[in-house]
C-alpha positions in Angstrom: 22.9 -52.4 142.7 19.3 -52.3 143.8 19.2 -55.1 146.9 16.0 -58.1 146.7 15.4 -58.7 150.5 13.2 -61.9 151.2 11.6 -62.2 154.3 9.1 -65.3 155.2 6.8 -64.8 158.5 6.7 -68.3 159.7 3.7 -68.0 162.1 1.6 -71.0 161.3 0.6 -73.8 164.1 0.2 -76.6 161.7 1.9 -79.1 159.4 2.2 -76.3 156.3 5.6 -74.6 158.4 7.6 -78.2 158.5 6.8 -78.2 154.9 7.6 -74.5 154.0 10.6 -75.0 155.6 12.2 -78.0 154.0 11.3 -76.0 150.6 12.7 -72.7 151.6 15.7 -74.6 152.7 16.1 -76.4 149.4 15.2 -73.8 147.5 17.8 -71.0 148.4 20.7 -74.0 149.2 20.2 -74.6 145.4 20.2 -71.0 144.6 22.8 -70.4 147.1 20.9 -67.5 147.8 20.5 -66.1 151.6 16.8 -64.9 153.0 15.4 -64.1 156.5 12.7 -66.3 158.7 10.8 -63.8 161.0 8.9 -66.8 163.1 6.6 -66.7 165.9 7.5 -67.8 169.2 4.9 -70.3 169.6 5.2 -71.5 166.0 8.9 -72.0 166.6 8.0 -74.6 170.0 6.5 -76.3 167.8 9.1 -76.7 165.0 12.0 -76.8 166.9 13.6 -79.3 165.3 13.3 -78.6 161.7 14.1 -75.1 162.3 17.4 -76.2 164.0 18.2 -78.5 161.0 17.6 -75.4 158.5 19.6 -72.7 160.7 22.6 -75.3 160.8 22.5 -75.2 156.7 23.1 -71.9 156.5 21.0 -70.3 154.4 17.9 -68.7 156.3 18.9 -66.8 159.2 16.0 -66.6 162.1 14.3 -63.5 163.7 11.0 -62.9 165.6 7.3 -62.2 164.6 6.1 -61.7 168.3 5.5 -64.8 170.7 1.6 -65.6 169.5 0.9 -63.0 166.9 -0.3 -60.2 169.0 -0.4 -56.7 166.9 1.6 -53.9 168.4 -1.0 -51.4 166.4 -4.7 -51.2 166.1 -5.0 -51.5 162.2 -8.1 -49.4 160.3 -8.2 -51.3 156.6 -9.8 -48.9 154.5 -11.0 -50.6 151.2 -13.2 -51.5 148.7 -14.9 -54.1 151.3 -15.6 -51.0 153.8 -13.6 -50.4 157.1 -12.1 -53.3 159.3 -10.6 -53.3 162.4 -8.0 -55.6 163.9 -7.4 -54.3 167.0 -3.9 -54.3 168.9 -2.8 -55.8 172.3 -2.2 -53.9 175.2 1.1 -52.0 175.7 1.6 -54.8 178.1 1.0 -58.0 176.2 3.1 -56.0 173.6 6.1 -56.0 175.7 5.3 -59.4 177.0 5.4 -60.6 173.3 8.4 -59.2 172.1 10.5 -60.2 174.9 8.8 -64.0 174.8 9.6 -64.4 171.3 13.0 -63.3 172.1 13.7 -65.5 174.9 11.9 -68.5 172.7 14.6 -67.8 170.2 17.7 -67.9 172.1 16.5 -71.2 174.6 15.1 -73.3 170.8 18.0 -71.7 168.2 20.5 -70.1 170.7 19.8 -67.2 168.5 20.0 -63.6 169.7 17.5 -61.5 167.7 18.1 -58.1 166.2 15.1 -58.4 163.6 11.6 -58.3 163.7 8.4 -58.3 162.0 4.9 -56.5 163.3 2.1 -58.7 163.0 -0.2 -57.2 160.4 1.9 -54.2 159.8 0.9 -50.7 159.7 0.8 -47.3 157.9 3.9 -44.9 159.1 5.4 -48.5 161.2 5.6 -47.4 164.5 7.1 -44.4 164.0 4.1 -42.5 166.3 4.9 -44.7 169.0 8.0 -43.8 170.8 7.2 -46.7 173.5 7.2 -49.5 171.1 10.2 -48.1 169.6 12.0 -48.1 173.4 10.6 -51.7 173.7 12.4 -52.9 171.0 16.0 -51.2 171.7 15.4 -52.6 175.2 15.1 -56.2 173.6 18.4 -55.1 171.4 15.9 -55.1 167.9 17.9 -53.0 165.3 15.6 -54.0 162.5 11.8 -54.0 161.7 9.4 -54.7 159.5 6.4 -52.9 160.6 5.5 -50.3 157.6 3.8 -52.9 155.2 0.6 -50.7 154.7 -0.4 -47.4 153.0 -2.2 -44.9 154.3 -5.7 -46.4 154.0 -3.8 -49.1 156.3 -4.1 -51.1 153.5 -1.8 -52.2 150.0 0.1 -52.0 147.7 2.8 -49.8 149.5 5.0 -47.3 147.4 8.4 -48.4 146.4 9.4 -44.9 146.8 9.1 -45.8 151.0 12.4 -46.9 150.9 14.1 -48.5 154.4 14.8 -45.9 157.0 16.1 -45.4 160.3 14.3 -43.9 163.5 16.6 -41.0 163.5 13.6 -38.2 163.8 12.3 -40.3 166.7 15.8 -40.4 168.6 15.9 -44.5 167.3 18.6 -43.9 165.0 20.3 -47.7 165.3 16.9 -49.0 164.2 15.8 -49.3 161.1 12.4 -49.9 159.3 11.9 -51.7 156.3 8.8 -50.9 154.6 7.3 -53.9 152.8 6.7 -53.0 149.7 3.7 -53.8 146.8 1.7 -56.4 148.0 2.0 -58.9 150.8 1.9 -62.6 149.2 -1.1 -63.7 150.9 -3.5 -61.1 150.4 -2.5 -60.6 146.3 -3.0 -64.3 145.9 -6.6 -64.6 147.3 -6.9 -61.6 144.9 -5.8 -63.3 142.0 -6.5 -67.0 143.2 -5.0 -69.2 144.8 -4.4 -71.8 142.1 -3.2 -68.6 139.3 0.4 -68.9 140.7 1.8 -67.9 137.1 -0.3 -64.6 137.2 1.0 -63.9 141.0 4.9 -64.3 139.7 4.0 -62.1 136.6 2.8 -59.4 139.3 5.9 -59.6 141.3 8.2 -59.7 138.3 6.9 -56.2 137.3 7.7 -54.7 140.6 11.0 -56.4 140.4 11.3 -54.2 136.9 9.8 -51.3 138.3 12.4 -51.3 141.7 15.1 -51.9 138.9 14.0 -49.4 136.4 14.0 -46.7 139.7 17.1 -48.4 141.3 15.0 -49.0 144.4 15.6 -51.9 146.8 12.7 -54.0 147.3 11.2 -55.5 150.2 9.5 -58.5 149.4 6.7 -59.9 152.0 5.6 -63.9 152.1 4.6 -66.1 154.7 4.6 -70.2 155.4 1.1 -71.2 155.1 0.3 -68.9 151.6 3.9 -69.7 149.7 3.4 -72.9 149.6 -0.4 -73.2 149.0 -0.4 -75.0 145.1 2.9 -74.4 145.0 4.7 -77.1 147.7 8.0 -76.5 146.2 8.3 -72.7 146.1 8.9 -72.8 142.6 7.9 -69.1 142.3 10.7 -68.2 144.9 13.3 -70.0 143.2 11.7 -67.9 139.7 11.7 -64.7 141.1 15.1 -65.3 142.8 16.4 -65.9 139.1 14.6 -62.7 137.7 15.9 -60.6 140.1 19.6 -61.4 139.9 19.0 -61.0 135.7 17.9 -57.8 136.4 21.1 -56.8 138.5 19.7 -57.0 142.1 21.7 -58.6 144.7 19.9 -60.8 146.8 20.4 -60.6 150.5 19.3 -61.1 154.0 18.6 -58.4 156.5 21.1 -58.4 158.5 23.2 -58.4 155.5 21.4 -55.3 154.6 21.0 -53.7 157.9 25.2 -53.5 158.6 25.3 -52.0 154.8 22.9 -49.2 155.4 24.2 -48.3 158.6 28.0 -48.2 157.0 26.3 -45.8 154.1 24.9 -43.9 157.3 28.1 -43.9 159.0 29.9 -42.5 155.5 27.5 -39.4 155.5 
């Protein structure tokens, strides 16, 4: 049975984060559907109370998205607008970002984070950076979303790039989950922010493709973008119900990691 993994990058510093957390909590509670929050440390500090409320309800788990959204790798984005460079932080800065992200999760929510989303994402994820994989290992991170760009450091990302362990690099306990298709903020800007209906159609086609080919779908969304022109997250509810109708299992990343680890041991 193909899986539908909903992961939210929560990274805003304004009121949109609280509004998002309230809406997401309601949607997932109403549908009895679990998902994963990857939250920036500074964002968590500003939204500690609501984040604790949401965590205690049990439908949404919390992991990290660095402390202040510093890139792990430089992105060399190539698309119809040309080449755009998004510089990374230094290695020392990245180490501090990940360590502080873990500490904030523990201090505020009592969570020992084992999941991580890398800001912006990169072609090949961090498979070419053994030093970064070691930093994740040192911080007890077991699953990561860092491979959310194609060979042009752009999108869409092929669904055939299914989640994999970093075995060849010597970090076989770390699972990479490439973010498939288009991240919501990029797709919705291209379609027009008010055109939520067309966005739903686009993602439903991705769900159809994943189901037809028995592929897991790693879906990427954000706090600030997902509530824009859809404050109740009706599009998320519709996508969850559609995925279930098509035969997909909707689970969170911790559950998915345990399933993949079990499959690996069997092999």
